[in-house]
C-alpha positions in Angstrom: -29.1 16.8 19.9 -26.3 16.1 22.3 -23.7 15.9 19.5 -24.9 19.2 18.1 -24.7 20.8 21.5 -21.2 19.6 22.0 -20.2 20.9 18.6 -21.7 24.3 19.3 -20.0 24.4 22.7 -16.6 23.5 21.2 -17.0 26.0 18.5 -18.0 28.8 20.9 -15.3 27.9 23.3 -12.7 28.0 20.6 -13.6 31.6 19.7 -13.6 32.8 23.3 -10.2 31.5 24.4 -6.7 32.1 23.1 -5.1 29.0 24.6 -6.2 25.6 23.5 -6.1 24.3 27.1 -8.6 26.9 28.3 -10.9 26.1 25.4 -10.7 22.3 26.2 -11.5 22.9 29.9 -14.5 25.0 29.0 -15.7 22.5 26.4 -15.4 19.6 28.9 -17.3 21.5 31.5 -20.1 22.2 29.0 -20.0 18.5 28.0 -20.3 17.4 31.7 -23.3 19.8 32.1 -24.9 18.0 29.1 -24.5 14.6 30.9 -21.2 13.4 29.7 -19.3 11.5 32.3 -15.7 10.6 31.6 -13.9 7.5 32.9 -11.3 7.9 35.6 -8.6 7.4 33.0 -10.0 10.3 30.9 -10.1 12.5 34.1 -6.4 11.8 34.6 -5.7 12.7 30.9 -7.6 15.9 31.3 -5.5 16.8 34.3 -2.3 16.0 32.3 -3.1 18.0 29.1 -0.9 20.8 30.3 2.0 18.3 30.0 1.6 18.3 26.2 -0.6 15.2 25.9 -3.4 16.0 23.4 -5.4 12.8 23.3 -7.8 13.0 26.3 -10.4 10.6 24.8 -10.6 6.9 25.5 -12.4 4.2 23.6 -14.4 3.5 26.7 -15.6 7.1 26.8 -17.2 6.8 23.4 -20.7 5.3 23.5 -21.0 1.9 21.7 -23.5 3.4 19.3 -21.3 6.2 18.1 -20.7 6.0 14.4 -22.9 3.0 13.9 -26.0 4.9 12.8 -26.6 7.7 10.5 -26.1 10.2 13.3 -22.8 11.5 14.7 -19.3 11.1 13.3 -18.2 7.9 11.7 -15.3 6.8 9.5 -15.9 4.4 6.7 -13.2 2.6 4.7 -13.3 0.5 1.7 -12.0 -3.0 1.7 -8.8 -3.3 -0.2 -9.3 -5.4 -3.4 -7.5 -8.7 -3.3 -4.0 -8.6 -4.8 -4.0 -10.1 -8.2 -0.8 -12.0 -8.9 0.1 -12.6 -12.6 1.3 -16.1 -12.8 1.8 -16.1 -16.5 5.3 -16.5 -17.9 5.4 -12.8 -18.5 4.1 -11.9 -15.1 6.7 -14.1 -13.4 9.5 -12.6 -15.5 8.5 -9.1 -14.4 8.1 -10.2 -10.8 11.5 -11.8 -10.7 9.8 -15.0 -9.4 12.4 -17.7 -10.2 10.6 -20.3 -8.1 7.3 -19.6 -9.7 8.8 -19.6 -13.2 10.5 -23.0 -12.5 7.2 -24.4 -11.2 5.3 -23.1 -14.3 7.9 -24.6 -16.7 7.8 -27.9 -14.9 4.0 -28.0 -15.1 4.0 -26.8 -18.7 7.1 -28.1 -20.4 5.8 -27.2 -23.9 5.1 -23.5 -23.0 6.3 -21.0 -25.6 9.3 -19.3 -24.0 9.3 -16.7 -26.8 5.6 -15.8 -26.7 4.9 -12.1 -27.1 2.6 -10.4 -24.7 0.0 -7.9 -25.7 2.7 -5.2 -26.0 5.0 -7.3 -28.1 7.5 -8.3 -25.5 8.8 -11.8 -24.8 9.5 -12.9 -21.2 13.3 -12.5 -21.8 12.8 -8.9 -22.9 10.9 -8.1 -19.6 13.5 -9.8 -17.5 16.4 -8.1 -19.3 14.9 -4.7 -19.0 14.3 -5.1 -15.2 17.6 -6.7 -14.4 16.1 -10.0 -13.3 19.2 -12.1 -13.8 17.9 -15.4 -12.4 14.9 -15.3 -14.8 17.2 -14.6 -17.7 19.4 -17.6 -16.7 16.3 -19.9 -16.4 14.9 -18.7 -19.8 18.3 -19.2 -21.5 18.7 -22.6 -19.9 15.3 -23.7 -21.2 16.0 -22.5 -24.7 14.6 -18.9 -25.0 15.6 -17.1 -28.2 18.2 -14.5 -27.3 17.7 -12.8 -30.7 14.0 -12.2 -30.5 13.2 -8.5 -31.1 10.9 -6.2 -29.1 8.5 -3.6 -30.7 11.4 -1.2 -30.9 13.5 -3.7 -32.7 15.8 -4.3 -29.7 17.1 -7.7 -28.8 17.4 -8.9 -25.1 21.2 -8.0 -25.3 20.5 -4.5 -26.5 17.8 -4.0 -23.8 20.2 -5.1 -21.1 22.8 -2.7 -22.4 20.3 0.1 -22.6 19.3 -0.6 -19.0 22.8 -0.9 -17.7 22.5 -4.5 -16.5 26.1 -5.7 -17.2 25.6 -9.1 -15.6 22.8 -9.9 -17.9 24.7 -8.5 -20.8 27.5 -10.9 -20.0 25.1 -13.8 -19.9 23.6 -13.0 -23.3 27.1 -12.4 -24.9 28.4 -15.8 -23.8 27.8 -18.7 -26.2 
């Protein structure tokens, strides 16, 4: 009931007054009449609202039960899902994770460097398209096929040319 009375008082005060400061003072007076007692810090803030400070509420002024039940205002948030890191050879090529790629290749020396992902791209295609020079160097050093074609029929060299990655273009053009 107190919350509803505060809301009604604030709404009515807002309609009566042209200046926000006057509406706030009236609202606070009504809240005090309903039994609200601000902390000393809040009293100081109320006195300083004319200086442009809008936030007159303190955490200590809010009852501990506020927002914890089905009554009153509360804010709920959803937990962020855990970040999923793709540690596949394709995921590492996209992420430009040279250290991760080296570790993967060390643990799996027989991994297929030219394996196509579900979209038809080899790791070297993904690295060339994104400008991930270190990944391209590692893949070439380990024996990746520089002539493998993507679904559009483009080689890694053609992809790097299309994307404007001249350093990778130079790598692929040499030997």
